[in-house]
C-alpha positions as CSV (number, residue, x, y, z in Angstrom):
1,M,-71.4,-37.9,59.3
2,A,-70.5,-35.2,56.7
3,V,-73.3,-33.3,55.1
4,I,-73.0,-32.1,51.5
5,C,-74.6,-28.8,51.1
6,F,-75.4,-27.1,47.7
7,D,-73.9,-23.7,47.5
8,P,-76.5,-21.4,46.0
9,K,-73.8,-19.2,44.6
10,F,-72.8,-22.0,42.2
11,G,-75.4,-21.4,39.6
12,W,-75.9,-21.9,35.9
13,D,-73.8,-18.9,35.0
14,T,-70.8,-20.5,36.7
15,I,-71.4,-23.8,34.9
16,V,-71.7,-22.0,31.6
17,Q,-68.4,-20.2,32.3
18,I,-66.7,-23.5,33.2
19,V,-68.0,-25.2,30.1
20,A,-66.9,-22.2,28.0
21,F,-63.5,-22.2,29.6
22,G,-63.1,-25.9,29.0
23,G,-64.3,-25.5,25.4
24,G,-61.7,-22.7,24.9
25,I,-58.9,-24.9,26.3
26,W,-60.0,-27.7,23.9
27,G,-60.1,-25.3,21.0
28,I,-56.6,-24.1,21.8
29,L,-55.3,-27.7,22.1
30,H,-57.1,-28.7,18.9
31,Q,-55.6,-25.7,17.1
32,L,-52.1,-26.5,18.4
33,K,-52.5,-30.1,17.2
34,K,-53.6,-28.9,13.7
35,Q,-50.7,-26.4,13.6
36,R,-48.2,-29.2,14.5
37,E,-49.7,-31.4,11.8
38,L,-49.4,-28.6,9.3
39,Q,-45.8,-27.9,10.2
40,S,-45.0,-31.6,9.9
41,A,-46.7,-31.8,6.5
42,N,-44.8,-28.7,5.3
43,H,-41.5,-30.1,6.6
44,R,-42.3,-33.4,4.8
45,S,-43.1,-31.5,1.6
46,E,-39.9,-29.5,1.8
47,L,-37.9,-32.7,2.4
48,Q,-39.5,-34.4,-0.6
49,I,-38.8,-31.5,-2.9
50,G,-35.3,-31.1,-1.5
51,I,-34.4,-34.8,-2.2
52,Y,-35.9,-34.6,-5.7
53,E,-33.8,-31.5,-6.5
54,K,-30.6,-33.0,-5.1
55,I,-31.0,-36.1,-7.3
56,T,-32.1,-34.5,-10.5
57,D,-29.7,-31.5,-10.3
58,Q,-26.8,-34.0,-10.4
59,I,-28.4,-36.1,-13.1
60,E,-28.4,-33.0,-15.4
61,N,-24.6,-33.1,-15.9
62,S,-23.9,-36.8,-15.5
63,S,-25.0,-38.3,-18.8
64,P,-22.1,-39.7,-20.8
65,V,-23.9,-39.3,-24.2
66,G,-21.9,-36.2,-25.0
67,V,-18.7,-38.2,-24.7
68,A,-20.1,-41.0,-26.8
69,T,-21.1,-38.5,-29.6
70,T,-17.6,-37.0,-29.6
71,L,-15.9,-40.4,-29.9
72,D,-18.3,-41.3,-32.7
73,I,-17.5,-38.1,-34.6
74,L,-13.8,-38.6,-34.0
75,T,-13.9,-42.1,-35.4
76,S,-15.7,-40.9,-38.5
77,A,-13.2,-38.0,-38.8
78,L,-10.2,-40.5,-38.7
79,D,-11.8,-42.6,-41.4
80,E,-12.5,-39.5,-43.6
81,A,-8.9,-38.3,-43.1
82,L,-7.6,-41.7,-44.2
83,N,-9.8,-41.6,-47.3
84,K,-8.6,-38.1,-48.3
85,E,-5.0,-39.4,-48.0
86,K,-5.6,-41.8,-50.9
87,T,-6.1,-38.8,-53.3
88,T,-4.0,-36.1,-51.7
89,K,-1.2,-38.3,-50.5
90,I,-1.1,-36.2,-47.4
91,Y,-2.6,-37.4,-44.1
92,I,-4.1,-34.6,-42.0
93,P,-5.3,-35.9,-38.6
94,P,-8.7,-34.5,-37.4
95,P,-8.5,-31.4,-35.1
96,F,-9.3,-33.1,-31.8
97,N,-7.4,-32.9,-28.5
98,V,-6.9,-35.7,-26.0
99,E,-7.2,-33.5,-23.0
100,N,-10.5,-32.1,-24.1
101,I,-12.0,-35.5,-24.5
102,Q,-10.5,-36.7,-21.2
103,E,-11.9,-33.6,-19.4
104,M,-15.3,-34.2,-20.8
105,Y,-15.3,-37.8,-19.8
106,L,-14.0,-37.2,-16.3
107,A,-16.7,-34.5,-15.6
108,S,-19.4,-36.9,-16.7
109,H,-17.9,-39.8,-14.8
110,Q,-17.5,-37.9,-11.5
111,N,-21.0,-36.5,-11.7
112,L,-22.4,-39.9,-12.5
113,W,-20.9,-41.3,-9.3
114,K,-22.2,-38.4,-7.3
115,V,-25.7,-39.5,-8.5
116,I,-25.0,-43.0,-7.5
117,Y,-23.8,-42.0,-4.0
118,T,-26.9,-39.7,-3.6
119,L,-29.2,-42.5,-4.5
120,E,-27.5,-44.6,-1.8
121,K,-28.3,-41.9,0.7
122,Y,-32.0,-41.8,-0.2
123,E,-32.8,-45.4,-0.9
124,I,-35.7,-45.2,1.5
125,I,-37.8,-43.2,-0.9
126,S,-38.3,-46.3,-3.1
127,P,-38.2,-50.0,-2.3
128,N,-36.2,-50.7,-5.5
129,L,-33.9,-47.6,-5.6
130,G,-31.0,-49.6,-4.2
131,L,-31.3,-52.1,-7.0
132,F,-31.5,-49.3,-9.6
133,R,-28.4,-47.8,-8.1
134,E,-26.5,-51.1,-8.5
135,V,-27.5,-51.4,-12.1
136,I,-26.2,-47.9,-12.9
137,A,-23.0,-48.5,-10.9
138,R,-22.4,-51.8,-12.7
139,K,-22.9,-50.1,-16.1
140,A,-20.7,-47.2,-15.2
141,R,-17.9,-49.6,-14.3
142,E,-18.3,-51.4,-17.7
143,M,-18.2,-48.1,-19.5
144,S,-15.1,-47.1,-17.7
145,Q,-13.3,-50.3,-18.8
146,V,-14.2,-49.7,-22.4
147,Y,-13.1,-46.0,-22.2
148,G,-9.8,-47.2,-20.8
149,R,-9.2,-49.1,-24.1
150,I,-10.1,-46.0,-26.1
151,I,-8.0,-43.4,-24.2
152,S,-4.9,-45.7,-24.3
153,V,-4.7,-45.3,-28.1
154,L,-6.0,-41.7,-28.6
155,P,-2.6,-40.0,-27.7
156,Y,-1.1,-41.7,-30.8
157,L,-4.0,-40.6,-33.1
158,I,-4.7,-37.0,-32.1
159,V,-2.6,-34.3,-30.6
160,S,-2.2,-33.9,-26.8
161,Q,-0.4,-31.5,-24.6
162,K,1.5,-34.2,-22.6
163,G,2.0,-36.5,-25.6
164,I,2.5,-35.8,-29.3
165,S,1.9,-32.2,-30.0
166,D,3.1,-32.2,-33.6
167,P,0.4,-33.5,-35.9
168,C,3.0,-34.8,-38.4
169,K,4.3,-37.2,-35.8
170,L,1.0,-38.9,-35.1
171,V,0.3,-42.5,-36.2
172,V,-1.5,-42.9,-39.5
173,P,-4.2,-45.5,-38.7
174,T,-5.0,-48.4,-41.0
175,P,-8.5,-49.2,-42.2
176,D,-8.6,-52.3,-40.0
177,F,-7.5,-50.3,-37.0
178,I,-10.3,-47.7,-37.6
179,T,-12.8,-50.6,-37.9
180,K,-11.7,-52.0,-34.6
181,L,-11.7,-48.6,-33.0
182,K,-15.2,-48.1,-34.2
183,E,-16.3,-51.4,-32.6
184,V,-14.9,-50.2,-29.3
185,T,-16.5,-46.8,-29.5
186,D,-19.8,-48.4,-30.4
187,E,-19.5,-50.5,-27.3
188,F,-18.9,-47.3,-25.3
189,S,-21.9,-45.6,-26.9
190,E,-24.2,-48.6,-26.1
191,A,-23.2,-48.4,-22.4
192,A,-23.5,-44.6,-22.4
193,Y,-27.0,-44.6,-23.9
194,D,-28.0,-47.3,-21.4
195,I,-26.9,-45.1,-18.6
196,A,-28.7,-42.1,-20.0
197,A,-31.9,-44.2,-20.2
198,Y,-31.5,-45.4,-16.6
199,L,-31.0,-41.8,-15.4
200,H,-34.2,-40.8,-17.2
201,D,-35.9,-43.7,-15.5
202,I,-34.7,-42.5,-12.1
203,K,-36.0,-39.0,-12.7
204,I,-39.4,-40.5,-13.6
205,E,-39.3,-42.7,-10.5
206,C,-38.5,-39.7,-8.2
207,Q,-41.2,-37.6,-9.7
208,N,-43.9,-40.3,-9.3
209,I,-42.8,-40.9,-5.7
210,L,-41.9,-37.5,-4.4
211,L,-44.0,-35.1,-6.4
212,K,-47.2,-37.1,-7.3
213,E,-49.2,-35.8,-4.3
214,F,-48.5,-32.1,-5.2
215,F,-49.7,-32.4,-8.8
216,N,-52.1,-35.4,-8.6
217,N,-50.5,-36.8,-11.6
218,K,-48.0,-39.4,-12.7
219,V,-45.3,-39.4,-15.4
220,P,-45.5,-42.4,-17.8
221,I,-42.5,-44.7,-17.7
222,R,-40.2,-45.1,-20.6
223,I,-41.2,-47.7,-23.2
224,P,-38.2,-48.9,-25.3
225,E,-38.7,-50.1,-28.8
226,D,-36.7,-53.2,-28.0
227,K,-38.4,-55.1,-25.2
228,K,-35.0,-56.6,-24.2
229,H,-33.9,-53.3,-22.8
230,L,-34.2,-52.8,-19.1
231,I,-36.5,-50.2,-17.6
232,L,-35.9,-49.0,-14.0
233,T,-39.3,-48.6,-12.5
234,S,-41.2,-49.8,-9.4
235,E,-44.5,-49.9,-11.4
236,D,-43.5,-53.3,-12.8
237,T,-43.4,-55.8,-10.0
238,E,-41.3,-58.2,-12.0
239,I,-38.5,-55.6,-12.6
240,A,-36.9,-56.1,-9.2
241,E,-36.5,-59.8,-9.6
242,K,-35.2,-59.4,-13.2
243,I,-32.6,-56.9,-11.9
244,R,-31.5,-59.3,-9.1
245,K,-31.0,-62.1,-11.7
246,L,-29.2,-59.7,-14.0
247,L,-26.8,-58.6,-11.2
248,K,-26.2,-62.1,-10.1
249,D,-25.5,-63.4,-13.7
250,T,-23.1,-60.6,-14.3
251,Q,-21.3,-60.9,-11.0
252,P,-17.5,-61.1,-11.7
253,A,-15.9,-64.3,-10.8
254,N,-13.5,-64.4,-7.8
């Protein structure tokens, strides 16, 4: 039968040392855990800020409002040139260039689709970001179709490097033609301003989701004067269903 003997050398000093050693180990492990949590939080913060910057940096140069404004000015200038012809008997086309307008549109169009593709990459940040992306993409395609109708006639109305470079050879528009052109440019402007509003909504959505915890604040959502206008926000629980219905109703027929 084994006999357990107490070693008198194993006293309270030894116990204290063992407890202190164990406490030191626990302290180190606890510190390492806190350090890992801090590193994880810092990484998450950097990721949130990085995503926000990627989306908003592209939005800055993607609004088609500048193109809409230029087309509106051009239409007014054509109308003014036609009115001056009545008194001077000389038609002087406005000093616009097709290539400049086309370059402006293509830059905006390409940047807009970069925003759309970026939103697709980061849909996880918001439950409705995928739907918002579809709305913007649908509106961008509508705007492109309208722009196609405009750019098809501009080479006959204003000078271009690859078309009519002599202003005297340009077509003199009729008042009815200018009226119809104004209707089309207004249609383009409506789509352009809708897109600009949606991009603004996306910036607010990203701020409230990605940056809210850093500033303990929220940016108020856009409130349009006309309640029929769509707002892209996750704060309104009915928006998602409204968007699904809108996309379904506007789905092109096969």
